[in-house]
C-alpha positions in Angstrom: -1.4 -3.9 18.8 0.7 -6.5 16.7 -2.5 -8.1 15.7 -3.7 -4.7 14.5 -1.0 -4.8 11.8 -1.9 -8.3 10.7 -5.8 -7.1 10.7 -5.0 -3.9 8.9 -3.0 -5.5 6.1 -5.4 -8.2 5.5 -8.3 -5.9 5.4 -6.7 -3.8 2.9 -5.8 -6.6 0.5 -9.2 -8.2 0.9 -11.2 -4.9 0.3 -9.1 -4.0 -2.9 -9.4 -7.4 -4.3 -13.2 -7.9 -3.9 -14.1 -4.3 -4.5 -12.0 -4.2 -7.5 -13.5 -7.2 -9.0 -17.1 -6.2 -8.5 -16.9 -2.4 -9.1 -18.9 -1.7 -12.3 -16.8 0.1 -14.9 -13.5 -0.7 -13.0 -10.7 -2.7 -14.5 -8.3 -3.9 -11.8 -6.1 -5.0 -14.5 -5.6 -1.5 -16.0 -6.6 0.9 -13.1 -4.9 1.6 -9.7 -6.3 0.8 -6.4 -6.5 4.4 -5.6 -9.0 5.0 -8.4 -11.5 2.8 -6.3 -11.8 5.9 -3.8 -13.5 7.5 -6.6 -17.2 7.3 -7.8 -20.3 6.2 -5.9 -18.7 3.4 -3.9 -15.4 5.4 -3.3 -16.2 5.6 0.5 -15.4 2.0 0.6 -11.8 2.3 -0.5 -11.4 5.7 1.3 -12.5 3.8 4.7 -10.0 1.0 3.6 -7.2 3.6 3.4 -8.1 5.1 6.7 -8.8 2.0 8.8 -6.1 0.0 7.5 -3.3 2.6 7.8 -4.5 3.5 11.4 -4.2 -0.2 12.3 -0.7 -0.6 10.8 0.5 2.8 12.6 -0.7 1.3 15.9 1.0 -2.0 15.3 4.3 0.0 15.1 4.1 0.4 18.8 3.9 -3.4 19.2 6.9 -3.9 16.8 8.9 -1.5 18.9 8.3 -3.3 22.1 9.1 -6.7 20.7 12.0 -5.9 18.4 13.2 -2.9 20.2 14.2 -1.1 17.0 13.2 2.4 16.7 14.0 2.6 13.0 11.7 -0.4 12.1 8.8 0.9 14.4 9.2 4.4 12.9 9.2 3.2 9.2 6.1 1.2 9.8 4.3 4.2 11.7 5.3 6.5 8.6 4.0 3.8 6.2 0.6 3.5 8.0 0.1 7.3 8.3 1.0 7.7 4.6 -1.6 4.9 3.7 -4.0 7.2 5.7 -3.0 10.3 3.9 -3.7 8.4 0.6 -7.4 8.1 1.9 -7.4 11.8 3.0 -6.2 13.1 -0.5 -7.9 11.0 -3.2 -6.4 10.9 -6.6 -8.0 13.0 -9.6 -10.4 11.1 -12.1 -8.4 9.9 -15.0 -7.7 7.1 -17.5 -11.5 6.1 -17.8 -12.6 5.8 -14.4 -15.0 6.8 -13.1 -16.9 5.8 -16.3 -17.3 8.8 -18.5 -13.8 10.1 -17.6 -11.5 10.8 -20.5 -9.3 7.7 -21.1 -6.1 9.9 -20.8 -4.0 11.6 -18.2 -4.9 15.2 -17.7 -2.2 17.6 -18.5 -2.4 19.4 -15.1 -3.5 17.6 -11.6 -5.0 19.2 -8.4 -3.1 19.8 -5.3 -5.1 17.0 -3.6 -3.9 14.5 -6.4 -0.3 15.6 -6.1 -0.5 15.0 -2.1 -1.9 11.8 -3.0 1.1 10.9 -5.3 3.5 12.1 -2.6 1.8 10.0 0.1 2.0 7.0 -2.3 5.8 7.5 -2.8 6.3 7.3 1.0 4.0 4.2 1.2 5.8 2.3 -1.5 9.3 3.5 -0.4 8.9 2.9 3.4 7.9 -0.7 3.1 10.8 -2.0 1.4 13.3 0.0 3.5 11.5 -1.3 6.7 11.9 -5.0 5.3 15.6 -4.1 5.0 15.8 -2.9 8.6 14.0 -6.0 9.6 16.4 -8.4 7.8 19.2 -6.4 9.8 17.6 -6.6 13.2 15.9 -9.9 13.3 17.7 -13.2 14.8 15.5 -15.8 13.2 17.4 -16.8 9.7 14.0 -17.6 8.1 12.6 -14.1 8.6 16.0 -12.5 7.7 15.7 -14.2 4.5 12.0 -13.5 4.0 12.4 -9.9 4.9 15.4 -9.5 2.5 13.5 -11.1 -0.4 10.6 -9.0 0.4 12.7 -5.8 0.2 14.1 -6.7 -3.1 10.8 -7.8 -4.6 8.6 -5.1 -3.3 11.4 -2.4 -4.1 11.7 -3.8 -7.7 8.1 -4.0 -8.4 7.5 -0.5 -7.2 10.0 0.8 -9.8 8.4 -1.3 -12.4 4.9 0.0 -11.3 6.4 3.6 -11.6 7.6 3.2 -15.1 4.2 1.3 -15.9 2.2 4.2 -14.7 4.3 6.8 -16.6 3.8 4.8 -19.8 0.0 4.1 -19.1 0.8 0.4 -19.5 -2.4 -1.7 -19.9 -1.7 -3.7 -16.8 -0.6 -1.1 -14.5 -3.4 -2.1 -12.0 -2.3 -5.6 -11.9 1.5 -4.5 -11.4 0.3 -2.4 -8.5 -1.7 -5.0 -7.0 1.3 -7.6 -7.0 3.5 -4.9 -5.5 0.8 -4.4 -2.5 0.2 -8.1 -2.1 4.1 -8.9 -1.8 4.7 -6.0 0.8 1.4 -5.9 2.7 1.6 -9.9 3.1 5.0 -9.7 4.7 4.0 -7.0 7.0 0.8 -9.0 8.2 2.8 -12.0 8.6 5.7 -10.2 10.4 3.2 -8.7 12.8 1.6 -12.1 13.5 5.0 -13.5 13.9 5.9 -11.2 16.8 2.8 -11.9 18.8 4.0 -13.4 22.0 
């Protein structure tokens, strides 16, 4: 079960980096990862949300067995299920993607888009909180420090990403990718570390 968490986080990062770099008309620097779930190849990122999220949710059981922390396991399960929800409810087309979409943010969004946003809030909030809990329950000083640094860094990057999104910053996609890589890498390595 723990290896499922490592596999899910690695898969998520690999797919978003490769698909984002090779998707025609898509700018990984400007556009968010969720936009990859739109257009003709959208099924790839949708599958990435679903499979990776389920793998992480399964890993929460292994985390509970090895750490005996119900809080940590619950946060990781919620995180994984929120990633799944991000795939079930894709964002609306906007800001120039898919190609031909107006290069603006619509004044009104669909319910599906709002559900996607709420799931994203849970995703990007649950992971820093999980890292804080890990720092409190672990005995290994290296993992205590790494978890604390991850909590501070991923939490700060999430706030930066939120402000950048609202301002339609030209590098919002890059900021979001940094947020994901920091948090997801910690989680994947954490699960790997717990394997007996």
